[in-house]
N, C-alpha and C positions, 0 to 999 in steps of 0.2 A: 829905520826901526828894525829891519831884518838883521842887520849886523849886531845890534845891541840886545836882541831878545834872548839869545842863548846865554850871554854873560849875565844878564839880569836874572834869568832863571837859576843859574849856578849860584849867584849871590843869595837869592831868596832861599834856595835849598840849604845852602851852607848856614845861614842864620837860623833857620828852623832846626837844623841838626844840632847846632851848638846849644840850643835851648831845649833839646830833647823833646821837641814837639812831635805829635802825630799829625799827619796832614792828609787831606783829601783834595785832589786836584782834578777838575773836569776840564777836558780839552778835546778839540776835534781830533779824530783819529788820523785824518788826512792833514796835509800841510795847511796851517792857518796863514792869514795875511802877514803875520810877523815872521814867517819862515819856520816855525816850530810845529811839531806834530806830537801826538800822545807818545809815540815811540821814541821821539827825541827826548822827551822829559824822562821817560823810563831809563833811557840810556844815561842821561846826566845823573840820575839818582841812584843807579845800580850799585855803586861802590859803597855808599854809606847808609843805604836804606833797605829794609825788607819791603818788597813791593808786591801788591796784589792788584791786578788790573781787570776791570770788567768793561765790556763794551755794550752800549745801549743805543737803540735807534732814537734819534732826536730830530727836532725841527729847529734849525738855527735861524735866528733873526739877525740880518745884517744891519738893521736900522737904516737901510738905505733905499727903501722904496716899497712898493706894493708887491704882492706875490704874483702879479700879472705883468706881462710884458718882459722887457729885457733886463729890468733892474733886479728882479728876483729877490725881493725883500725877505722871503723865507725859503729855506731849502732843506730838504731831508739830508741827514748825514749820520754817520756813526760817531758816537762820542765815547772817549775813553774816560772812565772813572778810575783814577789812580789812587790807591790807598798806600800811604807811606808810613812806615814805623821805623824809628832809628834802629840800626843794627846794634846789638849788644857788643860791647868791647870786652874782649877777654883779657884777664890780668894774669900774668905769669907769676907763679910762686917760685922763687929762686932758692928757698931753703926747704928741706924736708918738713912735712907737716908736723911730725912729732916734735921737732925742735921748736917750732913755732908755739906749739901747745905748752911745752915745758917752760919756755920763756914767759909766756902769758901767765902761767901758774905762779912762777917765781915773782912776777911783778905784783900779782894779787896778794901773795904772802907777805911781801915787804911793805905794801901799802896799808895793810890791816892794822 
């Protein structure tokens, strides 16, 4: 699982980005059992997303036992709340704006 988690997250982020979705991801700040951390997700997303990260204290349930003894079913940790918004894509204008306006006006005049 550790080898696949990073690629799976990249795929998920890519799909969300193509669909222009906003996303909120909560993830342990420290390394999780799949090998990823909140910082890893921020790093994977940084090229295509505007990112805001908040850290909150949390109690994580491992679903693996009680809070007593060695199993440690619940443990305190810091959780990253990662807010993702797709970065805006800039469009380059290759013609001076006044020429674009003149052409647009000409098209309106001929279509009337």
